[in-house]
N, C-alpha and C positions, 0 to 999 in steps of 0.2 A: 811425548810429542803430541800434545793436544792441539786443537785448531779447528778451522772450518774447512769442509770439503763440500762437494756437490752430490746430491742424491739423485741419480738418473736411472729410473727403473723402467721407463717405457721404451718402445722401439724407435724413439726419436728423442730430441732434446726437450720436447714439450713436457712440462710438469716437473722439471728439475727443481730441487729445493736444497737450501743450505742444510748441512748436517753437522752437529758438533762431534768431532772425533774424540775418542776416549783419551783420557790422560794416562801417561805411563804409570805403572805401579812401581812403588818402591817399598821395601820392608820398612817397618817403623823406625829402625835404628841402623846405623852404618854397620857393615861387616867388620869384624875384628881382623887383626893380622893373624892368620892361621899359623900354627907351628910349622917349621920348615921340614922338608923331607919328601923325596920322590917328586912326582909330577902333579900331585894334587893341588888344585886351585892355582895353576900356573898359566891358565888361559888357553893353552894349546895342548891337544892330546894327539899322540901318534896312534893310528889304528892299523899299522902295517905299511902299505904303500902311500898312505895319505896322512898328512897333518890336518887336523880340523880345529876350527875356532867357533865358538858360540857367540853369535851376534844378537844382542837384545835391544838395540836402538834401531828405529825404523823411520822411513820416510813414506808418507801416504801417497798412494797413486790414484785410487778411485774408490768411491763408496756406492753401495746399492743395497736396498732392502734391509737396512739395519746392520749391515756388515761393511767392513772396510778392508782394503787390500794394500799391502805394504812391500817395499823393497828394503834390503838391509842398508844401514847407514854406518859408515866408518869401517868398511872392509879393509883389513890389513893388506899391504902391498904383497903381491904374489899369490893371494888367495882369491878364490872364485866363488860366486854365488851359484847355487844349484836350483833355485826356484824362489817364488815369492810366498809371502805369509798372508793369512786371512784370519779375522776374528770378528765377533759381534761388537757392535758399538755400545751396547748397554752394560758393559763391564770394563774395568780398568784394562789398559793395554799391558798384557803380560804374555810374552811368548819368546820364541827364539828362531833363528835360522842358522843352520850349519853352513859355513863356508870352508872350502878345502883347497889344499895345494898338494902337489906331488912331492914326496920325500926325495931329496936329491940323490940319495944312495941307490934308489930303485930305478932312476931314469936310465941308467946304463944297462941294467940287468934285463929288463923286459923290452921286447921288440915293439910292443904297443903301449903307449903312455896310459897312465891311470885316468887322465882327464882329456877330453877333446871338445872343441867347439861343435855346436850343432851345425848340420848342413843347411837347415832351413827351419821354418816354423809353420805349423798348420793351425788355422783359426778354429778353435773349438766352439766358442760361443761369443756372441756380441748382443748387446741390447739395442742396437741401432740398425737401420737399413743403410748399408754402406753405399747404396746407389744415390742416396740423398747428399746434398752439399753440406747441410748443417749437422755434422756428426762429430765435431771436434771434442765434445765432452763425453762421448760414448765410452763404455767399457768393453775391452776385448780380452779374451783369455786365449793364450797361445801355448801350444804344446811343442817343445823343441823336437826337431827331427834328428835323431842321433845317427852318427856313422854306424856302419855295420860292426856289431860286437860291443855296442855301447847302449846305455839306457838314460833317458831323461828322468830326473828325480823330482821334478816339480814343474809347475806352470809359470808362465810369464804373463803379467797383467799390464796392459797399456791403457792410457786415457787417450782415446782417439784411435783411428783405424790404421795408423802407420805401423808396419811390421817392425818388431824390435830388432836391434842390432845383434849380430851373431856373437858379439863380445859380452852380452849381458849375462849369460850362464854358461856352464860347462856340463857336459854329459859324462857319465862314469862308466868305466869298463865293466862289462856285465858279470865278470867273475868276482867283483868287489861289492856286490849288492845283495840285499835280502828282501823278502816279500813283506808287504804291509797290508793292513786291514783298516776298514773304516771303523771309527770308534764313537764319533759324535757328529751330528749334523751342525754345521755352522750357519748355513742359510740356504733356502730354496728360492731361487730367483725366478719369478714368473712361472713356477711349476715347470720350468724348462731346463734349469741348470742347478744341480744339487752340489753344494760345496761341503766337503767333509774334512774333519780333523782325522788324521791317521796315526797308527802306531805299528811297530814291528809285529809280525805274526809270531816270531820266535823270541819269547821274553823269559824272564827269570834268570837264575844263576847261570844256567847253561846256554841261554840265548845270547846271540852276538849281534842282533839287529840294533841299529842306531837310528832313532828318529831324526830327520833333518829339518823338521819344522814347517815343511811345505804342506799345501793342501791338495786334496784330490777333487777333481771336477768330473761330474757325471751328467751327461746330457740325454740319456735314455732312461726309461722307466724300470729297467731291471734292478731288482733289489739285491745286488751283489755285495757281500761283505768285504770281499777282497778288493784292494785298491789297485788302480791301473798304474800308479807310480810307486816304485819300490823305495827302499831306504838303504842306507849304508850298512856295512858289516865290519865288525872289528876282527882283524886277523892277528892282532898282537895279543898273544896268550898271557903275557906278563901282567896285563891290566895295570899298567904303571901309574895311572892317574887315581887309583883307589887310595883312600886315606890310610895312614899308619895308625898305630894305637894311640899315640899322643894326639893326633889330629881328630880321631874318633871321639876321644874324651872332650876335646875342645868343641866339637860340633854338638854333642849332647848337652854340655854345659851352656852353650849359647842358645840352642833351639828347644831344649827339653820342655814340652808342654806341662802345664798344670792340669791334672785330671780331677774334675769335680764330680763327686757322687751326689745323688739326689738327697735333699734335706730329710726325706722320710726313708732313706735307705736303711735296711736292717742288716743286710748281708754284705759287709765291707771286705776289702782285700786284706791279705796278710803276706808276709814273706813265706817262701816255701819252707825255709828252715824253722820258722815259728810253727807252722802247720805240723811238721814232723815232730818237733820237740814237745808239742802239746798233745800228743797221743794218737796221731794218725797211724793207721795200721795197714799192713800189706796182707792181702788174702790170696790164697791159692785154691783153685777149683777142687771141690770135694773134700776140703779140709775146713772144719767148722771154725776154729780159732784163728785169728789173725796175729801177725807178728808186728811188734813195734818197729817203726822205721827209724833208722839212725839219722842224726841231724843232717848229714850231707847226702843222704839217700844212697849210701854205699852198699846197702844190702838189697836194693831194688834190682830185679832182673834187667840186664842191659841188652839192647839190641833185639833182634827178632821182629815180629809183627804183632799186631793186636789180635791175638788168637783166642782171647777169652779165658786164658789160663790163670791170669792174675788181675787183681784190681785193688785200688786203694779205698779205704773207708774212714769215716770219722771214728774217734775212740768209742768203745762200747761201754764206757762208764759215765760218771757224772760230769765229765769234761765235755761231753758231746755238744751240748747247747752252747757252751762257752766257745768252742772251736768254730761252730757253725757260723757265728756272727763275725768272725774274722778279727783282725787286730791292726787297725789303721796305723798305729805307731810303728809297727815293724814293716809295713808295706814298702815294696820297692818295685821298680820296673826292670825287666830283664831284656837286655838289648841284643838282638841278632843283627849283625852287620853283613851286608851282601851286595854284590855288584848288580846294577840294573842297566838296561839298555846298552849292553855291550861294554860296561865299565865306564860309560860317560856320566852316569849317575851312581850315587850310593843310596841304598835303602837301609834305614835303621828301623827295624821292626821292634817295637817296645811292647813286651808282653806283661800282663798283670794277672795275678792269680787270686781267686776268691775261693775260700773253702766251700761255699754253698751258693747255688743259683736259686733265687726265690721264685715262687709261683707267679704266673702271669695275671694281668688284668686285661679283660677284653672290652671292647667298645662297640656298641651297636647303636648307631644314631647318636642321640644325646645321652644315652645311658651307659654307664660303665659297671662292670661286674668283676670284683676281685675273686679269683679262683683259689682253691686250696692245694691242688696237685699239679695242674697243667703247667709245664715249663720248669718245674723244680728238679734239681739233681745235685748230687754231691760233687764238688770240684768244678771249677769254672776257669777256663783260660780264654782271655780276650786280648786284643792288641790293636794298636794303630801303628802306622808306618810313616816315618819322615823320609821324603825323597829330596836329596841334595845334589846340586850340580857339581860334578867333579872339575868343571872348568873354572869355577869361581868359589865354590863352597856356599853358594846361595841356596836357601830353602826354596824348592820349586812347588811342592804340594805335600799334603798329608792324606794318607789313606785311613778312613774310618771304618773299622770292621763292624759289621752289623749282622750277627747271627750267621746265616748261611751265605751272606754276600757282603756288600759294602760299597763305598764310593770314594773316588779321589776328589779332593777339593784343592783347587789352586790356592797359592799363598794369598792372592788378592781377595779371596772370599773367606779367609779365616778370621777368627776373633782373637786378638792378641791381649794378653794380660799385662805384660811388661816387656820392654825391649822387643826382641824378635821371638819371644816365647808365646806360642799359641795356647788356646784353651781346648781341652778335650772333655766333653760332657759324657758321663757314663750313665746309662739308663737304669732306672730303679728296678731292682731285683735281677734283671737280665744282663746288665753290665755291657750292653752294646755301646759303641762309640758314635758320637754325633758332634758336628762343628758348632752348633748354636742351640740355645735353650728352647724348649717347647715340648710338644707331644707329637711323636712320630708314630704313624700306624704301619704295622706290618700286615698288609691286607689291601683294602681299597680306601685311599684318602678321599676319593670323590664321593663314595657312598657313606663314609664314616664308619666302616666296619672293619675290625681287625684286632690285633693284639697291640696294646698300648706300650710305647716306649717313652716314658716321661723323663726329661732331663732338665736340670736346673742347677744354679750355683748353691753352695751351702758351705758350712764349716767343715765338711768332710772332703779333704783334698789331699793329693800327693803331688809334690813338685818333682817331676821326673828329671829335671836338670841337676838335682841334688841326690835324689834317692833312686839310684839305678846300679845295675851290675851288667857288665858286658859278658855275655855267656857264650858267644860264638862269633867268629870272624874268620871264615874259612880261607879268605884270600891272603891272610897273614901267616898261613901255615900253622905251626904249633904255638904261636905267640899267646893266643887266648886258650886257656885250658877249660874245656867244657865241664860243667858240674856233672856229677854222677846221675842226678835225677833227670837230667836232660836226655840221657840214653834210655830211659824207661819208656817203652813204646806202647804200653797197655793203658787201660783206662784209669782215670783219677777219681773214679766213683763207681759204685756198684750199679748193676742193672736191676731195677725193681719193676715187676710186671703187675699192672692193674689197668682197669679200663678208665683211663683218665679222660678219654674223649666224652664219656658220659656226662662229665661236668658241663662241657660246652653244650651238649645236646639238651640238658636240663634248662639252661638259660634260653636256648633257641626255642624251646617248646612254648615259652610265654609270649613269643613275638607274633604279630599279625601274620596271617598266612602269606600275604604278598611279599613280606620282608624276610620270612623265615628261610625260604629256599634260596634267595639271593645270598643271605648270610652263610648258609650251609655251604654253598659253592665256594665262597671266599675262604672259609676255614678249611675246606677240603684241599685247597690249593697250597696251603702253608706247609713248610717243611715238616716231615714226619717226626723229626726228633723233638718237636714241640710237645708231642703227645706221649713221649717216652721218658721215664726216669732212668737215664743212662749217663754215666759219667763220661766226660770228654777224654780224648787222648791228649798227650802233651804237645808242646809247640813243634817238636821235631817230627812228629807223625803227621802234621798238617801238610796238605799239598802245596801251600804257599811257602813252606820252609825253603824249598828250592825253586818253586814256581812263582809266577807273578800273582799279585793279589786278584781276587775275583771281583770284577766290575764290568 
């Protein structure tokens, strides 16, 4: 829904200007017809006392300061809006609003309905002096006043000072909601009204919070992370909209990205079985010799915690250097499928294994220095995550894991290689994931000081839509049998102690005095694991196995 609107940022109509609204985003190719079964991609999801529908078509209401505000278009009969949507104008229009209706079978059971009209509205902010006559183009943000025992889940925006109808939105009974937090600023209007994108506080496999797509509006200067508007909560423990095994395979085949490794990458991925079959060894504390690991990892200790009693190492014979560089031909992605946002989305975490993580290259100003030890370790597990809407099966975003953190990138900002398959760029030596080619600094981009993450296309790639294995999907019960090696909770490489920080100190000693201490402060702020040669734990030991991604 592109078009022209009016930009009105002052306290009157003076200075209004036409603004081009963003065009709606569409994936490069149409969605396929997904395999049948359950409630996946059926358009409506039951979350207990409410049926909810995801609306992705909008009608613009008002624009200001580079952002626009929208109401849902095409709300099905019997469903009700919970609030309005906001986003920046400098990117394609990609978002959603949840609309809801009460499940008929619950209307007789509860004395209080799940949804109620607001009693009134309170004006939260306007850009106009309402005492003036010429204010028909002003923007007004209204917070619904809910009945006792109910909460408003969003704001209502109007163009002009007229109070909205009580029919515009519904409030939700307060035992059906969950808390939200601010995640990203959308716009700050005149330094007087901060508009935020929100997300549920309780996320991950065990989180039941459901984002409704509305925005949060703050008119004071308090820097509170918690949003004043809550979200919905899924009370249906069956998670009936999650995909079955056939649907999961269809999703991966349709959306599976191609992973490109750097043209100068030395340490490529391999399959776990290739790593074991080519001499990887299991070591136990205080025992000098390691044991060969069986191809499926059946002799690895299962369960427990990372207590330092066991670790995996490269072969101790002439195969060591051969194994260290990996085997691209055998490489495959390992898929962990889990519910997100209360089962209204599916996260497909795609894990890649590399036998070795190479040393880092640091950048200081215009100079780069390849190090010998810093950053290297045996065994490397990295991942990216596809987030798919369970309302439609449409790809919403991809999470790119980058060392100790990462970022969610909306589908409209991805680079696609064919059809609806995106590109994931893996950084040289360190294998962090990025959405676009270039040099990304872990440190200070502004000062040009930090650890380089170089990514580019090359002939080294893995198509995850073809080369993958589903290793876990807990919502399916025992349908997916997890491999033995997934239950290994210890480290996939030994811990080797030496003063690797001295390498960086040597480089910094040649810098001018005024730059040296700035660079030292930046390198001191980087994650401690950068300076240790310590193998990582496997996917199941990571906190994002059941939790949400770190962003």
